[in-house]
C-alpha positions as CSV (number, residue, x, y, z in Angstrom):
1,M,-0.1,-0.1,0.2
2,M,1.0,3.5,-1.3
3,T,1.6,6.2,2.1
4,I,1.1,10.0,1.5
5,R,3.5,11.8,3.0
6,P,2.4,15.2,4.7
7,A,4.8,17.5,2.8
8,I,4.4,16.0,-0.3
9,L,1.0,16.3,-0.1
10,L,1.1,19.8,1.0
11,L,4.2,20.9,-1.7
12,F,1.3,19.9,-4.3
13,L,-1.3,21.3,-2.8
14,G,0.5,24.5,-2.6
15,M,1.3,24.2,-6.2
16,A,-2.3,23.8,-7.2
17,L,-3.3,27.0,-5.2
18,V,-0.4,29.2,-7.2
19,T,-1.2,28.2,-10.7
20,Y,-5.1,28.3,-10.1
21,L,-5.4,31.8,-8.5
22,P,-3.7,33.6,-10.9
23,R,-6.0,31.9,-13.0
24,V,-9.8,32.3,-11.1
25,A,-8.9,35.3,-9.2
26,P,-8.7,37.6,-12.3
27,L,-12.1,35.9,-13.7
28,A,-13.6,35.9,-10.4
29,V,-13.3,39.8,-9.9
30,L,-13.7,40.5,-13.5
31,S,-17.1,39.1,-14.0
32,R,-18.8,40.8,-11.4
33,L,-17.9,44.1,-12.8
34,D,-19.4,46.2,-15.4
35,L,-16.9,46.4,-17.7
36,P,-16.7,49.5,-20.6
37,P,-17.3,47.9,-24.0
38,W,-13.9,49.7,-25.0
39,L,-12.2,47.9,-22.1
40,L,-13.8,44.5,-23.3
41,R,-12.8,44.9,-26.8
42,W,-9.0,45.8,-25.6
43,L,-9.0,42.9,-23.8
44,S,-10.6,40.5,-26.7
45,F,-7.0,41.6,-28.6
46,V,-5.1,39.9,-25.5
47,P,-4.9,36.4,-26.9
48,V,-4.6,36.8,-30.7
49,S,-1.3,39.2,-29.5
50,V,0.0,36.7,-26.8
51,L,-0.1,33.5,-30.0
52,S,1.1,36.4,-32.5
53,A,4.2,37.0,-30.1
54,L,4.6,33.7,-29.6
55,L,4.4,32.2,-33.2
56,A,6.6,35.3,-34.2
57,K,9.3,34.6,-32.1
58,E,9.1,30.6,-32.8
59,L,9.2,31.4,-37.1
60,L,11.3,34.7,-37.5
61,I,14.3,33.7,-34.8
62,N,16.8,31.0,-35.0
63,G,19.0,31.0,-32.4
64,T,20.0,34.7,-31.8
65,H,19.3,35.9,-34.9
66,V,16.6,37.0,-37.3
67,D,16.4,33.7,-39.9
68,L,13.7,34.0,-43.2
69,S,16.3,31.7,-45.4
70,F,15.0,28.9,-47.3
71,S,16.5,26.7,-45.2
72,H,14.4,27.4,-42.0
73,P,11.7,24.5,-42.3
74,H,9.2,26.5,-39.4
75,L,8.3,29.0,-42.2
76,W,7.9,26.5,-44.6
77,V,5.5,24.9,-42.2
78,A,4.1,27.6,-40.8
79,I,2.5,29.0,-45.1
80,P,0.5,25.9,-45.2
81,A,-0.8,25.8,-41.5
82,F,-1.8,29.7,-41.9
83,V,-3.4,29.1,-45.2
84,V,-5.5,26.1,-43.4
85,A,-5.8,28.1,-40.6
86,A,-7.5,31.2,-42.4
87,R,-9.7,29.3,-44.3
88,T,-11.2,26.6,-42.5
89,R,-10.9,27.8,-38.8
90,S,-10.1,24.5,-37.8
91,L,-7.6,23.9,-35.0
92,M,-8.0,19.9,-35.9
93,G,-7.2,20.5,-40.1
94,T,-4.7,23.2,-39.4
95,V,-2.8,20.9,-36.5
96,L,-2.6,18.1,-39.0
97,V,-2.0,20.2,-42.2
98,E,1.0,21.7,-39.7
99,I,2.5,17.9,-38.7
100,A,1.8,16.8,-42.8
101,S,4.1,19.7,-43.8
102,M,7.0,19.4,-41.2
103,A,7.4,15.8,-42.2
104,L,7.9,16.6,-45.8
105,V,9.9,19.7,-45.0
106,R,12.2,17.9,-42.9
107,L,12.4,14.5,-45.7
108,L,13.3,17.2,-48.4
109,L,15.5,19.5,-46.4
């Protein structure tokens, strides 16, 4: 039978708490407030902005410098993935095209 040490249990509970609270606290507070339309519109762009920043770093920077060369595989994979995402708005379709494109690019390069 497995025993649970109290220190390990407290550690896991503490990690859950510090992960959960920063995500739920703003949601709980902001859901009770009547936010102005301009702020709601501004907040709607936050996820797209964060995703764009993460993607731009991955697609354009190779190591420590900007790499727009033909040998940079992430750029080749991004083109069909962006086309499928824009046309279908399907996450599964985009991921499948991205995986297939990466396999093809790695095979050819």
